[in-house]
C-alpha positions as CSV (number, residue, x, y, z in Angstrom):
1,M,12.4,43.0,33.0
2,D,15.3,42.8,32.4
3,D,17.1,40.5,29.3
4,A,19.5,38.7,32.5
5,K,16.3,37.7,34.8
6,L,14.6,36.7,31.5
7,D,17.8,34.2,30.9
8,R,17.8,32.7,34.0
9,L,13.6,32.3,34.0
10,L,13.8,30.5,30.8
11,Q,17.0,28.5,31.7
12,A,14.6,27.1,34.5
13,L,12.1,25.8,32.7
14,R,14.7,24.4,30.1
15,G,15.8,22.1,33.0
16,R,12.0,21.4,34.5
17,P,10.8,17.9,33.0
18,V,7.7,18.4,32.0
19,N,4.7,16.2,32.9
20,T,2.3,14.7,30.3
21,A,1.1,12.5,31.9
22,R,-2.2,13.9,33.1
23,I,-2.6,14.9,29.0
24,E,-2.0,11.3,27.7
25,Y,-4.4,10.0,30.2
26,G,-7.3,8.6,28.2
27,F,-6.2,10.2,24.9
28,E,-7.6,7.4,22.9
29,A,-11.3,7.8,24.3
30,R,-11.5,12.0,23.2
31,M,-9.7,10.8,20.1
32,M,-12.3,8.3,19.0
33,A,-15.2,10.6,20.8
34,V,-13.8,13.4,18.4
35,L,-14.4,11.1,15.7
36,R,-17.4,9.9,16.4
37,Q,-19.1,13.1,16.6
38,R,-17.6,14.3,13.3
39,R,-19.2,11.3,11.5
40,A,-22.0,11.7,13.0
41,E,-22.2,15.3,12.1
42,E,-21.4,14.2,8.2
43,P,-24.4,13.2,6.0
44,A,-25.8,10.2,5.4
45,V,-24.6,10.2,1.9
46,F,-21.7,10.6,1.6
47,F,-21.3,7.8,3.8
48,M,-23.7,5.7,1.5
49,A,-21.7,6.6,-1.6
50,W,-18.8,4.8,-0.2
51,K,-20.4,2.7,1.2
52,L,-21.3,1.6,-2.8
53,A,-18.9,3.0,-4.9
54,P,-17.5,-1.2,-4.9
55,M,-20.8,-2.2,-6.6
56,F,-21.1,1.0,-8.8
57,L,-17.2,0.1,-9.7
58,A,-18.3,-3.6,-10.2
59,L,-20.9,-2.5,-12.5
60,L,-19.3,0.1,-14.6
61,L,-16.0,-2.8,-15.1
62,A,-19.2,-5.3,-16.5
63,V,-20.7,-2.6,-18.6
64,G,-17.6,-2.1,-20.2
65,G,-17.2,-6.0,-20.7
66,W,-20.1,-6.8,-22.1
67,V,-19.8,-3.1,-24.3
68,Y,-16.0,-4.9,-25.4
69,A,-18.1,-8.6,-26.4
70,V,-20.2,-7.2,-28.5
71,A,-18.6,-4.1,-30.3
72,S,-17.9,-5.2,-33.6
73,P,-14.2,-5.9,-35.2
74,Q,-15.2,-4.8,-37.9
75,G,-14.4,-1.2,-36.2
76,G,-17.1,0.8,-37.2
77,A,-17.2,-0.5,-41.0
78,H,-19.6,-2.5,-41.0
79,I,-21.8,1.0,-40.9
80,T,-20.4,2.3,-43.8
81,A,-20.8,-0.8,-45.6
82,I,-25.1,-0.5,-45.1
83,G,-24.6,2.4,-47.4
84,A,-21.7,1.6,-50.7
85,G,-23.4,0.6,-53.6
86,H,-26.3,2.9,-53.4
87,E,-24.5,6.4,-54.5
88,E,-26.0,5.7,-58.3
89,V,-29.4,5.3,-56.6
90,Q,-29.6,7.9,-53.9
91,M,-28.1,10.3,-56.7
92,V,-31.0,9.2,-59.3
93,R,-33.6,9.8,-56.2
94,Y,-32.4,12.9,-55.6
95,I,-32.6,14.1,-59.6
96,T,-35.5,12.6,-60.5
97,G,-36.7,14.1,-57.0
98,D,-38.4,9.6,-57.0
């Protein structure tokens, strides 16, 4: 096939309008059927995890708020204050074995 003949055929195809009505008919219904089929094939674990995600987020926020409310304003200084002032007693116990 020579190039001139091929150019004429391609030009004829470009001039003709394409009828897409048959392809467009029922497109939404076909698309929804494909999506339903894919959703049915997916494991239910992912679906349940996605549905329960807001509950876990609320639980996380509640625990975080509780920890923040209960946390000491000293920032851990109360833990070091327990052993403060007892260094001499600890040294004597260590040396004497008491």
